mmCIF file of the N, C-alpha and C atoms, coordinates in Angstrom:
data_MODEL
# 
_entry.id   MODEL 
# 
loop_
_atom_site.group_PDB 
_atom_site.id 
_atom_site.type_symbol 
_atom_site.label_atom_id 
_atom_site.label_alt_id 
_atom_site.label_comp_id 
_atom_site.label_asym_id 
_atom_site.label_entity_id 
_atom_site.label_seq_id 
_atom_site.pdbx_PDB_ins_code 
_atom_site.Cartn_x 
_atom_site.Cartn_y 
_atom_site.Cartn_z 
_atom_site.occupancy 
_atom_site.B_iso_or_equiv 
_atom_site.pdbx_formal_charge 
_atom_site.auth_seq_id 
_atom_site.auth_comp_id 
_atom_site.auth_asym_id 
_atom_site.auth_atom_id 
_atom_site.pdbx_PDB_model_num 
ATOM 1   N N  . MET A 1 1  ? -3.429  19.651  -8.420  1.00 0.00 ? 1  MET A N  1 
ATOM 2   C CA . MET A 1 1  ? -4.591  19.407  -9.285  1.00 0.00 ? 1  MET A CA 1 
ATOM 3   C C  . MET A 1 1  ? -4.680  17.997  -9.460  1.00 0.00 ? 1  MET A C  1 
ATOM 4   N N  . LEU A 1 2  ? -5.890  17.197  -9.295  1.00 0.00 ? 2  LEU A N  1 
ATOM 5   C CA . LEU A 1 2  ? -6.456  15.997  -9.655  1.00 0.00 ? 2  LEU A CA 1 
ATOM 6   C C  . LEU A 1 2  ? -7.649  15.799  -10.368 1.00 0.00 ? 2  LEU A C  1 
ATOM 7   N N  . VAL A 1 3  ? -7.432  15.138  -11.258 1.00 0.00 ? 3  VAL A N  1 
ATOM 8   C CA . VAL A 1 3  ? -8.463  14.766  -12.218 1.00 0.00 ? 3  VAL A CA 1 
ATOM 9   C C  . VAL A 1 3  ? -8.386  13.452  -12.397 1.00 0.00 ? 3  VAL A C  1 
ATOM 10  N N  . SER A 1 4  ? -9.836  12.863  -12.232 1.00 0.00 ? 4  SER A N  1 
ATOM 11  C CA . SER A 1 4  ? -9.931  11.447  -12.115 1.00 0.00 ? 4  SER A CA 1 
ATOM 12  C C  . SER A 1 4  ? -11.177 11.085  -12.894 1.00 0.00 ? 4  SER A C  1 
ATOM 13  N N  . ARG A 1 5  ? -11.300 9.815   -13.502 1.00 0.00 ? 5  ARG A N  1 
ATOM 14  C CA . ARG A 1 5  ? -12.433 9.087   -14.203 1.00 0.00 ? 5  ARG A CA 1 
ATOM 15  C C  . ARG A 1 5  ? -12.261 7.628   -13.822 1.00 0.00 ? 5  ARG A C  1 
ATOM 16  N N  . MET A 1 6  ? -13.439 6.934   -13.901 1.00 0.00 ? 6  MET A N  1 
ATOM 17  C CA . MET A 1 6  ? -13.525 5.552   -13.645 1.00 0.00 ? 6  MET A CA 1 
ATOM 18  C C  . MET A 1 6  ? -13.098 4.949   -14.998 1.00 0.00 ? 6  MET A C  1 
ATOM 19  N N  . VAL A 1 7  ? -12.392 3.767   -14.831 1.00 0.00 ? 7  VAL A N  1 
ATOM 20  C CA . VAL A 1 7  ? -11.936 2.848   -15.947 1.00 0.00 ? 7  VAL A CA 1 
ATOM 21  C C  . VAL A 1 7  ? -12.078 1.447   -15.754 1.00 0.00 ? 7  VAL A C  1 
ATOM 22  N N  . SER A 1 8  ? -12.417 0.677   -16.505 1.00 0.00 ? 8  SER A N  1 
ATOM 23  C CA . SER A 1 8  ? -12.511 -0.904  -16.215 1.00 0.00 ? 8  SER A CA 1 
ATOM 24  C C  . SER A 1 8  ? -11.062 -1.476  -16.932 1.00 0.00 ? 8  SER A C  1 
ATOM 25  N N  . CYS A 1 9  ? -10.419 -2.385  -16.368 1.00 0.00 ? 9  CYS A N  1 
ATOM 26  C CA . CYS A 1 9  ? -9.248  -2.854  -16.755 1.00 0.00 ? 9  CYS A CA 1 
ATOM 27  C C  . CYS A 1 9  ? -9.551  -4.351  -16.812 1.00 0.00 ? 9  CYS A C  1 
ATOM 28  N N  . ALA A 1 10 ? -9.241  -5.112  -17.964 1.00 0.00 ? 10 ALA A N  1 
ATOM 29  C CA . ALA A 1 10 ? -9.248  -6.656  -17.789 1.00 0.00 ? 10 ALA A CA 1 
ATOM 30  C C  . ALA A 1 10 ? -8.215  -7.229  -16.706 1.00 0.00 ? 10 ALA A C  1 
ATOM 31  N N  . GLY A 1 11 ? -8.652  -7.989  -15.917 1.00 0.00 ? 11 GLY A N  1 
ATOM 32  C CA . GLY A 1 11 ? -8.106  -8.568  -14.842 1.00 0.00 ? 11 GLY A CA 1 
ATOM 33  C C  . GLY A 1 11 ? -7.685  -7.706  -13.745 1.00 0.00 ? 11 GLY A C  1 
ATOM 34  N N  . MET A 1 12 ? -8.247  -6.574  -13.509 1.00 0.00 ? 12 MET A N  1 
ATOM 35  C CA . MET A 1 12 ? -8.182  -5.755  -12.321 1.00 0.00 ? 12 MET A CA 1 
ATOM 36  C C  . MET A 1 12 ? -9.612  -5.201  -11.957 1.00 0.00 ? 12 MET A C  1 
ATOM 37  N N  . ALA A 1 13 ? -9.583  -4.862  -10.561 1.00 0.00 ? 13 ALA A N  1 
ATOM 38  C CA . ALA A 1 13 ? -10.760 -4.201  -10.167 1.00 0.00 ? 13 ALA A CA 1 
ATOM 39  C C  . ALA A 1 13 ? -10.936 -3.067  -10.821 1.00 0.00 ? 13 ALA A C  1 
ATOM 40  N N  . GLU A 1 14 ? -12.337 -2.654  -10.566 1.00 0.00 ? 14 GLU A N  1 
ATOM 41  C CA . GLU A 1 14 ? -12.428 -1.247  -11.174 1.00 0.00 ? 14 GLU A CA 1 
ATOM 42  C C  . GLU A 1 14 ? -11.372 -0.146  -10.746 1.00 0.00 ? 14 GLU A C  1 
ATOM 43  N N  . ALA A 1 15 ? -11.009 0.540   -11.752 1.00 0.00 ? 15 ALA A N  1 
ATOM 44  C CA . ALA A 1 15 ? -9.859  1.433   -11.534 1.00 0.00 ? 15 ALA A CA 1 
ATOM 45  C C  . ALA A 1 15 ? -10.160 3.029   -11.700 1.00 0.00 ? 15 ALA A C  1 
ATOM 46  N N  . ARG A 1 16 ? -9.512  3.867   -11.113 1.00 0.00 ? 16 ARG A N  1 
ATOM 47  C CA . ARG A 1 16 ? -9.842  5.219   -11.289 1.00 0.00 ? 16 ARG A CA 1 
ATOM 48  C C  . ARG A 1 16 ? -8.479  5.864   -12.203 1.00 0.00 ? 16 ARG A C  1 
ATOM 49  N N  . LYS A 1 17 ? -8.711  6.345   -13.223 1.00 0.00 ? 17 LYS A N  1 
ATOM 50  C CA . LYS A 1 17 ? -7.684  7.224   -14.003 1.00 0.00 ? 17 LYS A CA 1 
ATOM 51  C C  . LYS A 1 17 ? -7.594  8.609   -13.282 1.00 0.00 ? 17 LYS A C  1 
ATOM 52  N N  . ILE A 1 18 ? -6.317  8.892   -13.060 1.00 0.00 ? 18 ILE A N  1 
ATOM 53  C CA . ILE A 1 18 ? -6.066  10.157  -12.352 1.00 0.00 ? 18 ILE A CA 1 
ATOM 54  C C  . ILE A 1 18 ? -4.903  10.756  -13.123 1.00 0.00 ? 18 ILE A C  1 
ATOM 55  N N  . THR A 1 19 ? -4.997  12.135  -12.739 1.00 0.00 ? 19 THR A N  1 
ATOM 56  C CA . THR A 1 19 ? -3.985  12.944  -13.255 1.00 0.00 ? 19 THR A CA 1 
ATOM 57  C C  . THR A 1 19 ? -3.582  13.697  -12.028 1.00 0.00 ? 19 THR A C  1 
ATOM 58  N N  . VAL A 1 20 ? -2.125  13.736  -11.851 1.00 0.00 ? 20 VAL A N  1 
ATOM 59  C CA . VAL A 1 20 ? -1.952  14.181  -10.411 1.00 0.00 ? 20 VAL A CA 1 
ATOM 60  C C  . VAL A 1 20 ? -0.404  15.130  -10.744 1.00 0.00 ? 20 VAL A C  1 
ATOM 61  N N  . GLU A 1 21 ? -0.391  16.126  -10.039 1.00 0.00 ? 21 GLU A N  1 
ATOM 62  C CA . GLU A 1 21 ? 1.053   17.260  -10.342 1.00 0.00 ? 21 GLU A CA 1 
ATOM 63  C C  . GLU A 1 21 ? 1.576   16.698  -8.961  1.00 0.00 ? 21 GLU A C  1 
ATOM 64  N N  . VAL A 1 22 ? 2.899   16.427  -9.388  1.00 0.00 ? 22 VAL A N  1 
ATOM 65  C CA . VAL A 1 22 ? 3.903   16.118  -8.304  1.00 0.00 ? 22 VAL A CA 1 
ATOM 66  C C  . VAL A 1 22 ? 5.076   16.765  -8.636  1.00 0.00 ? 22 VAL A C  1 
ATOM 67  N N  . PRO A 1 23 ? 6.122   17.061  -7.761  1.00 0.00 ? 23 PRO A N  1 
ATOM 68  C CA . PRO A 1 23 ? 7.338   17.707  -8.090  1.00 0.00 ? 23 PRO A CA 1 
ATOM 69  C C  . PRO A 1 23 ? 8.141   16.629  -8.765  1.00 0.00 ? 23 PRO A C  1 
ATOM 70  N N  . ALA A 1 24 ? 8.874   17.109  -9.903  1.00 0.00 ? 24 ALA A N  1 
ATOM 71  C CA . ALA A 1 24 ? 9.739   16.099  -10.931 1.00 0.00 ? 24 ALA A CA 1 
ATOM 72  C C  . ALA A 1 24 ? 10.651  15.327  -10.032 1.00 0.00 ? 24 ALA A C  1 
ATOM 73  N N  . ASP A 1 25 ? 11.324  16.026  -9.218  1.00 0.00 ? 25 ASP A N  1 
ATOM 74  C CA . ASP A 1 25 ? 12.406  15.405  -8.354  1.00 0.00 ? 25 ASP A CA 1 
ATOM 75  C C  . ASP A 1 25 ? 11.837  14.301  -7.681  1.00 0.00 ? 25 ASP A C  1 
ATOM 76  N N  . LEU A 1 26 ? 10.634  14.602  -7.088  1.00 0.00 ? 26 LEU A N  1 
ATOM 77  C CA . LEU A 1 26 ? 10.134  13.501  -6.070  1.00 0.00 ? 26 LEU A CA 1 
ATOM 78  C C  . LEU A 1 26 ? 9.807   12.223  -6.936  1.00 0.00 ? 26 LEU A C  1 
ATOM 79  N N  . LEU A 1 27 ? 9.267   12.677  -8.063  1.00 0.00 ? 27 LEU A N  1 
ATOM 80  C CA . LEU A 1 27 ? 8.866   11.330  -8.954  1.00 0.00 ? 27 LEU A CA 1 
ATOM 81  C C  . LEU A 1 27 ? 10.033  10.678  -9.402  1.00 0.00 ? 27 LEU A C  1 
ATOM 82  N N  . GLU A 1 28 ? 11.011  11.412  -9.565  1.00 0.00 ? 28 GLU A N  1 
ATOM 83  C CA . GLU A 1 28 ? 12.297  10.501  -10.049 1.00 0.00 ? 28 GLU A CA 1 
ATOM 84  C C  . GLU A 1 28 ? 13.027  9.717   -9.348  1.00 0.00 ? 28 GLU A C  1 
ATOM 85  N N  . LYS A 1 29 ? 12.955  10.395  -7.932  1.00 0.00 ? 29 LYS A N  1 
ATOM 86  C CA . LYS A 1 29 ? 13.343  9.540   -6.842  1.00 0.00 ? 29 LYS A CA 1 
ATOM 87  C C  . LYS A 1 29 ? 12.676  8.194   -6.498  1.00 0.00 ? 29 LYS A C  1 
ATOM 88  N N  . ALA A 1 30 ? 11.549  8.521   -6.453  1.00 0.00 ? 30 ALA A N  1 
ATOM 89  C CA . ALA A 1 30 ? 10.561  7.313   -6.383  1.00 0.00 ? 30 ALA A CA 1 
ATOM 90  C C  . ALA A 1 30 ? 10.617  6.370   -7.432  1.00 0.00 ? 30 ALA A C  1 
ATOM 91  N N  . GLN A 1 31 ? 10.478  6.741   -8.601  1.00 0.00 ? 31 GLN A N  1 
ATOM 92  C CA . GLN A 1 31 ? 10.796  5.741   -9.773  1.00 0.00 ? 31 GLN A CA 1 
ATOM 93  C C  . GLN A 1 31 ? 12.154  4.958   -9.712  1.00 0.00 ? 31 GLN A C  1 
ATOM 94  N N  . ARG A 1 32 ? 13.145  5.709   -9.168  1.00 0.00 ? 32 ARG A N  1 
ATOM 95  C CA . ARG A 1 32 ? 14.638  5.014   -9.065  1.00 0.00 ? 32 ARG A CA 1 
ATOM 96  C C  . ARG A 1 32 ? 14.427  4.036   -7.978  1.00 0.00 ? 32 ARG A C  1 
ATOM 97  N N  . ALA A 1 33 ? 13.786  4.280   -7.094  1.00 0.00 ? 33 ALA A N  1 
ATOM 98  C CA . ALA A 1 33 ? 13.725  3.584   -5.810  1.00 0.00 ? 33 ALA A CA 1 
ATOM 99  C C  . ALA A 1 33 ? 12.991  2.211   -5.892  1.00 0.00 ? 33 ALA A C  1 
ATOM 100 N N  . SER A 1 34 ? 11.931  2.494   -6.843  1.00 0.00 ? 34 SER A N  1 
ATOM 101 C CA . SER A 1 34 ? 10.875  1.643   -7.065  1.00 0.00 ? 34 SER A CA 1 
ATOM 102 C C  . SER A 1 34 ? 11.351  0.629   -8.359  1.00 0.00 ? 34 SER A C  1 
ATOM 103 N N  . GLY A 1 35 ? 11.983  1.186   -9.146  1.00 0.00 ? 35 GLY A N  1 
ATOM 104 C CA . GLY A 1 35 ? 12.589  0.438   -10.373 1.00 0.00 ? 35 GLY A CA 1 
ATOM 105 C C  . GLY A 1 35 ? 11.565  0.298   -11.573 1.00 0.00 ? 35 GLY A C  1 
ATOM 106 N N  . GLU A 1 36 ? 10.308  1.269   -11.385 1.00 0.00 ? 36 GLU A N  1 
ATOM 107 C CA . GLU A 1 36 ? 9.161   0.960   -12.080 1.00 0.00 ? 36 GLU A CA 1 
ATOM 108 C C  . GLU A 1 36 ? 8.892   2.247   -12.799 1.00 0.00 ? 36 GLU A C  1 
ATOM 109 N N  . GLY A 1 37 ? 7.672   2.489   -13.746 1.00 0.00 ? 37 GLY A N  1 
ATOM 110 C CA . GLY A 1 37 ? 7.440   3.533   -14.473 1.00 0.00 ? 37 GLY A CA 1 
ATOM 111 C C  . GLY A 1 37 ? 6.672   4.308   -13.433 1.00 0.00 ? 37 GLY A C  1 
ATOM 112 N N  . VAL A 1 38 ? 5.999   5.481   -13.924 1.00 0.00 ? 38 VAL A N  1 
ATOM 113 C CA . VAL A 1 38 ? 5.149   6.267   -13.201 1.00 0.00 ? 38 VAL A CA 1 
ATOM 114 C C  . VAL A 1 38 ? 4.048   5.329   -12.613 1.00 0.00 ? 38 VAL A C  1 
ATOM 115 N N  . THR A 1 39 ? 3.227   4.804   -13.389 1.00 0.00 ? 39 THR A N  1 
ATOM 116 C CA . THR A 1 39 ? 2.122   4.021   -13.054 1.00 0.00 ? 39 THR A CA 1 
ATOM 117 C C  . THR A 1 39 ? 2.230   3.278   -11.870 1.00 0.00 ? 39 THR A C  1 
ATOM 118 N N  . GLY A 1 40 ? 3.400   2.254   -12.098 1.00 0.00 ? 40 GLY A N  1 
ATOM 119 C CA . GLY A 1 40 ? 4.016   1.249   -10.981 1.00 0.00 ? 40 GLY A CA 1 
ATOM 120 C C  . GLY A 1 40 ? 4.239   2.055   -9.813  1.00 0.00 ? 40 GLY A C  1 
ATOM 121 N N  . THR A 1 41 ? 4.990   2.986   -9.938  1.00 0.00 ? 41 THR A N  1 
ATOM 122 C CA . THR A 1 41 ? 5.605   3.891   -8.753  1.00 0.00 ? 41 THR A CA 1 
ATOM 123 C C  . THR A 1 41 ? 4.500   4.417   -8.121  1.00 0.00 ? 41 THR A C  1 
ATOM 124 N N  . VAL A 1 42 ? 3.259   5.015   -8.696  1.00 0.00 ? 42 VAL A N  1 
ATOM 125 C CA . VAL A 1 42 ? 2.150   5.541   -7.898  1.00 0.00 ? 42 VAL A CA 1 
ATOM 126 C C  . VAL A 1 42 ? 1.515   4.388   -7.147  1.00 0.00 ? 42 VAL A C  1 
ATOM 127 N N  . ARG A 1 43 ? 1.361   3.319   -7.836  1.00 0.00 ? 43 ARG A N  1 
ATOM 128 C CA . ARG A 1 43 ? 0.523   2.138   -7.596  1.00 0.00 ? 43 ARG A CA 1 
ATOM 129 C C  . ARG A 1 43 ? 1.236   1.745   -6.042  1.00 0.00 ? 43 ARG A C  1 
ATOM 130 N N  . THR A 1 44 ? 2.572   1.604   -6.250  1.00 0.00 ? 44 THR A N  1 
ATOM 131 C CA . THR A 1 44 ? 3.438   1.063   -4.933  1.00 0.00 ? 44 THR A CA 1 
ATOM 132 C C  . THR A 1 44 ? 3.218   2.257   -3.974  1.00 0.00 ? 44 THR A C  1 
ATOM 133 N N  . GLY A 1 45 ? 3.306   3.447   -4.206  1.00 0.00 ? 45 GLY A N  1 
ATOM 134 C CA . GLY A 1 45 ? 3.343   4.563   -3.168  1.00 0.00 ? 45 GLY A CA 1 
ATOM 135 C C  . GLY A 1 45 ? 1.943   4.301   -2.528  1.00 0.00 ? 45 GLY A C  1 
ATOM 136 N N  . LEU A 1 46 ? 0.843   4.302   -3.307  1.00 0.00 ? 46 LEU A N  1 
ATOM 137 C CA . LEU A 1 46 ? -0.448  4.023   -2.704  1.00 0.00 ? 46 LEU A CA 1 
ATOM 138 C C  . LEU A 1 46 ? -0.819  2.827   -1.724  1.00 0.00 ? 46 LEU A C  1 
ATOM 139 N N  . GLN A 1 47 ? -0.006  1.791   -2.188  1.00 0.00 ? 47 GLN A N  1 
ATOM 140 C CA . GLN A 1 47 ? -0.271  0.543   -1.495  1.00 0.00 ? 47 GLN A CA 1 
ATOM 141 C C  . GLN A 1 47 ? 0.667   0.734   -0.109  1.00 0.00 ? 47 GLN A C  1 
ATOM 142 N N  . LEU A 1 48 ? 1.675   1.211   -0.169  1.00 0.00 ? 48 LEU A N  1 
ATOM 143 C CA . LEU A 1 48 ? 2.454   1.665   0.966   1.00 0.00 ? 48 LEU A CA 1 
ATOM 144 C C  . LEU A 1 48 ? 1.704   2.647   2.140   1.00 0.00 ? 48 LEU A C  1 
ATOM 145 N N  . VAL A 1 49 ? 0.921   3.530   1.567   1.00 0.00 ? 49 VAL A N  1 
ATOM 146 C CA . VAL A 1 49 ? 0.340   4.601   2.312   1.00 0.00 ? 49 VAL A CA 1 
ATOM 147 C C  . VAL A 1 49 ? -0.883  3.745   2.890   1.00 0.00 ? 49 VAL A C  1 
ATOM 148 N N  . ALA A 1 50 ? -1.740  2.853   2.273   1.00 0.00 ? 50 ALA A N  1 
ATOM 149 C CA . ALA A 1 50 ? -2.708  1.995   2.815   1.00 0.00 ? 50 ALA A CA 1 
ATOM 150 C C  . ALA A 1 50 ? -2.147  1.210   3.842   1.00 0.00 ? 50 ALA A C  1 
ATOM 151 N N  . ALA A 1 51 ? -1.104  0.627   3.562   1.00 0.00 ? 51 ALA A N  1 
ATOM 152 C CA . ALA A 1 51 ? -0.470  -0.585  4.359   1.00 0.00 ? 51 ALA A CA 1 
ATOM 153 C C  . ALA A 1 51 ? -0.132  0.282   5.775   1.00 0.00 ? 51 ALA A C  1 
ATOM 154 N N  . SER A 1 52 ? 0.657   1.138   5.741   1.00 0.00 ? 52 SER A N  1 
ATOM 155 C CA . SER A 1 52 ? 1.084   1.885   6.724   1.00 0.00 ? 52 SER A CA 1 
ATOM 156 C C  . SER A 1 52 ? -0.029  2.307   7.743   1.00 0.00 ? 52 SER A C  1 
ATOM 157 N N  . HIS A 1 53 ? -1.195  2.669   7.085   1.00 0.00 ? 53 HIS A N  1 
ATOM 158 C CA . HIS A 1 53 ? -2.446  3.226   7.853   1.00 0.00 ? 53 HIS A CA 1 
ATOM 159 C C  . HIS A 1 53 ? -2.885  1.866   8.589   1.00 0.00 ? 53 HIS A C  1 
ATOM 160 N N  . ALA A 1 54 ? -3.082  0.655   7.875   1.00 0.00 ? 54 ALA A N  1 
ATOM 161 C CA . ALA A 1 54 ? -3.402  -0.585  8.661   1.00 0.00 ? 54 ALA A CA 1 
ATOM 162 C C  . ALA A 1 54 ? -2.329  -1.033  9.792   1.00 0.00 ? 54 ALA A C  1 
ATOM 163 N N  . TYR A 1 55 ? -1.132  -0.713  9.453   1.00 0.00 ? 55 TYR A N  1 
ATOM 164 C CA . TYR A 1 55 ? -0.023  -1.085  10.472  1.00 0.00 ? 55 TYR A CA 1 
ATOM 165 C C  . TYR A 1 55 ? -0.388  -0.364  11.739  1.00 0.00 ? 55 TYR A C  1 
ATOM 166 N N  . ALA A 1 56 ? -0.616  0.985   11.426  1.00 0.00 ? 56 ALA A N  1 
ATOM 167 C CA . ALA A 1 56 ? -0.885  2.020   12.602  1.00 0.00 ? 56 ALA A CA 1 
ATOM 168 C C  . ALA A 1 56 ? -1.929  1.328   13.442  1.00 0.00 ? 56 ALA A C  1 
ATOM 169 N N  . ARG A 1 57 ? -3.141  1.072   12.655  1.00 0.00 ? 57 ARG A N  1 
ATOM 170 C CA . ARG A 1 57 ? -4.128  0.467   13.420  1.00 0.00 ? 57 ARG A CA 1 
ATOM 171 C C  . ARG A 1 57 ? -3.921  -0.865  14.340  1.00 0.00 ? 57 ARG A C  1 
ATOM 172 N N  . LEU A 1 58 ? -3.289  -1.599  13.672  1.00 0.00 ? 58 LEU A N  1 
ATOM 173 C CA . LEU A 1 58 ? -2.790  -2.726  14.343  1.00 0.00 ? 58 LEU A CA 1 
ATOM 174 C C  . LEU A 1 58 ? -1.906  -2.587  15.506  1.00 0.00 ? 58 LEU A C  1 
ATOM 175 N N  . ARG A 1 59 ? -1.165  -1.636  15.449  1.00 0.00 ? 59 ARG A N  1 
ATOM 176 C CA . ARG A 1 59 ? -0.141  -1.180  16.753  1.00 0.00 ? 59 ARG A CA 1 
ATOM 177 C C  . ARG A 1 59 ? -0.944  -0.729  17.892  1.00 0.00 ? 59 ARG A C  1 
ATOM 178 N N  . GLN A 1 60 ? -2.064  -0.047  17.534  1.00 0.00 ? 60 GLN A N  1 
ATOM 179 C CA . GLN A 1 60 ? -3.049  0.296   18.711  1.00 0.00 ? 60 GLN A CA 1 
ATOM 180 C C  . GLN A 1 60 ? -3.607  -0.842  19.353  1.00 0.00 ? 60 GLN A C  1 
ATOM 181 N N  . LEU A 1 61 ? -3.617  -2.016  18.655  1.00 0.00 ? 61 LEU A N  1 
ATOM 182 C CA . LEU A 1 61 ? -4.155  -3.101  19.347  1.00 0.00 ? 61 LEU A CA 1 
ATOM 183 C C  . LEU A 1 61 ? -3.061  -3.969  20.156  1.00 0.00 ? 61 LEU A C  1 
ATOM 184 N N  . ARG A 1 62 ? -1.976  -3.351  20.008  1.00 0.00 ? 62 ARG A N  1 
ATOM 185 C CA . ARG A 1 62 ? -0.785  -4.291  20.839  1.00 0.00 ? 62 ARG A CA 1 
ATOM 186 C C  . ARG A 1 62 ? -1.159  -4.141  22.475  1.00 0.00 ? 62 ARG A C  1 
ATOM 187 N N  . GLY A 1 63 ? -1.140  -5.651  22.964  1.00 0.00 ? 63 GLY A N  1 
ATOM 188 C CA . GLY A 1 63 ? -1.406  -5.708  24.468  1.00 0.00 ? 63 GLY A CA 1 
ATOM 189 C C  . GLY A 1 63 ? -2.736  -5.620  24.660  1.00 0.00 ? 63 GLY A C  1 
ATOM 190 N N  . LYS A 1 64 ? -3.756  -5.734  23.824  1.00 0.00 ? 64 LYS A N  1 
ATOM 191 C CA . LYS A 1 64 ? -5.142  -5.748  23.973  1.00 0.00 ? 64 LYS A CA 1 
ATOM 192 C C  . LYS A 1 64 ? -5.755  -6.947  23.628  1.00 0.00 ? 64 LYS A C  1 
ATOM 193 N N  . VAL A 1 65 ? -4.903  -7.843  22.892  1.00 0.00 ? 65 VAL A N  1 
ATOM 194 C CA . VAL A 1 65 ? -5.358  -9.059  22.347  1.00 0.00 ? 65 VAL A CA 1 
ATOM 195 C C  . VAL A 1 65 ? -4.980  -10.075 23.005  1.00 0.00 ? 65 VAL A C  1 
ATOM 196 N N  . ARG A 1 66 ? -5.676  -11.158 23.495  1.00 0.00 ? 66 ARG A N  1 
ATOM 197 C CA . ARG A 1 66 ? -5.412  -12.331 24.066  1.00 0.00 ? 66 ARG A CA 1 
ATOM 198 C C  . ARG A 1 66 ? -5.421  -13.503 23.113  1.00 0.00 ? 66 ARG A C  1 
ATOM 199 N N  . PHE A 1 67 ? -4.355  -14.187 23.083  1.00 0.00 ? 67 PHE A N  1 
ATOM 200 C CA . PHE A 1 67 ? -4.502  -15.544 22.104  1.00 0.00 ? 67 PHE A CA 1 
ATOM 201 C C  . PHE A 1 67 ? -4.488  -16.676 23.069  1.00 0.00 ? 67 PHE A C  1 
ATOM 202 N N  . SER A 1 68 ? -5.172  -17.581 22.502  1.00 0.00 ? 68 SER A N  1 
ATOM 203 C CA . SER A 1 68 ? -5.423  -18.907 23.195  1.00 0.00 ? 68 SER A CA 1 
ATOM 204 C C  . SER A 1 68 ? -4.072  -19.734 23.395  1.00 0.00 ? 68 SER A C  1 
ATOM 205 N N  . LYS A 1 69 ? -3.246  -19.698 22.323  1.00 0.00 ? 69 LYS A N  1 
ATOM 206 C CA . LYS A 1 69 ? -2.001  -20.538 22.410  1.00 0.00 ? 69 LYS A CA 1 
ATOM 207 C C  . LYS A 1 69 ? -0.782  -19.681 22.690  1.00 0.00 ? 69 LYS A C  1 
ATOM 208 N N  . SER A 1 70 ? 0.104   -20.344 23.085  1.00 0.00 ? 70 SER A N  1 
ATOM 209 C CA . SER A 1 70 ? 1.442   -19.539 23.383  1.00 0.00 ? 70 SER A CA 1 
ATOM 210 C C  . SER A 1 70 ? 2.347   -19.402 22.059  1.00 0.00 ? 70 SER A C  1 
ATOM 211 N N  . VAL A 1 71 ? 3.344   -18.609 22.111  1.00 0.00 ? 71 VAL A N  1 
ATOM 212 C CA . VAL A 1 71 ? 4.092   -18.461 20.955  1.00 0.00 ? 71 VAL A CA 1 
ATOM 213 C C  . VAL A 1 71 ? 4.794   -19.800 20.791  1.00 0.00 ? 71 VAL A C  1 
ATOM 214 N N  . ALA A 1 72 ? 5.234   -20.530 21.589  1.00 0.00 ? 72 ALA A N  1 
ATOM 215 C CA . ALA A 1 72 ? 5.735   -21.900 21.534  1.00 0.00 ? 72 ALA A CA 1 
ATOM 216 C C  . ALA A 1 72 ? 4.751   -22.747 20.862  1.00 0.00 ? 72 ALA A C  1 
ATOM 217 N N  . GLN A 1 73 ? 3.730   -22.873 21.136  1.00 0.00 ? 73 GLN A N  1 
ATOM 218 C CA . GLN A 1 73 ? 2.551   -23.831 20.539  1.00 0.00 ? 73 GLN A CA 1 
ATOM 219 C C  . GLN A 1 73 ? 2.471   -23.307 19.178  1.00 0.00 ? 73 GLN A C  1 
ATOM 220 N N  . LEU A 1 74 ? 2.281   -21.753 18.956  1.00 0.00 ? 74 LEU A N  1 
ATOM 221 C CA . LEU A 1 74 ? 2.033   -21.340 17.357  1.00 0.00 ? 74 LEU A CA 1 
ATOM 222 C C  . LEU A 1 74 ? 3.459   -22.052 16.662  1.00 0.00 ? 74 LEU A C  1 
ATOM 223 N N  . LYS A 1 75 ? 4.676   -21.990 16.901  1.00 0.00 ? 75 LYS A N  1 
ATOM 224 C CA . LYS A 1 75 ? 5.587   -22.240 16.336  1.00 0.00 ? 75 LYS A CA 1 
ATOM 225 C C  . LYS A 1 75 ? 5.753   -23.776 16.049  1.00 0.00 ? 75 LYS A C  1 
ATOM 226 N N  . ALA A 1 76 ? 5.424   -24.572 16.878  1.00 0.00 ? 76 ALA A N  1 
ATOM 227 C CA . ALA A 1 76 ? 5.424   -25.949 16.955  1.00 0.00 ? 76 ALA A CA 1 
ATOM 228 C C  . ALA A 1 76 ? 4.400   -26.321 15.720  1.00 0.00 ? 76 ALA A C  1 
ATOM 229 N N  . ASP A 1 77 ? 3.416   -25.660 15.559  1.00 0.00 ? 77 ASP A N  1 
ATOM 230 C CA . ASP A 1 77 ? 2.097   -25.808 14.571  1.00 0.00 ? 77 ASP A CA 1 
ATOM 231 C C  . ASP A 1 77 ? 2.437   -25.555 13.278  1.00 0.00 ? 77 ASP A C  1 
ATOM 232 N N  . ARG A 1 78 ? 3.812   -25.206 12.964  1.00 0.00 ? 78 ARG A N  1 
ATOM 233 C CA . ARG A 1 78 ? 4.102   -24.761 11.545  1.00 0.00 ? 78 ARG A CA 1 
ATOM 234 C C  . ARG A 1 78 ? 3.952   -26.181 10.753  1.00 0.00 ? 78 ARG A C  1 
# 
């Protein structure tokens, strides 16, 4: 079950308030791993899902992008 509504928080982009049913043991494991509360754990999890999708898209480009500088030139430019 997912219930959501839009909320505006100071200093944050527009956010959605959600209610999600998750297995208690999964939430406990995730909270122990993240060291955060429920909100922080859920945010971290959502960020990881979004990042993994972006990384998968980048991996699809592997070998298809040509750079004008070599690795040695890039390292020397640090």
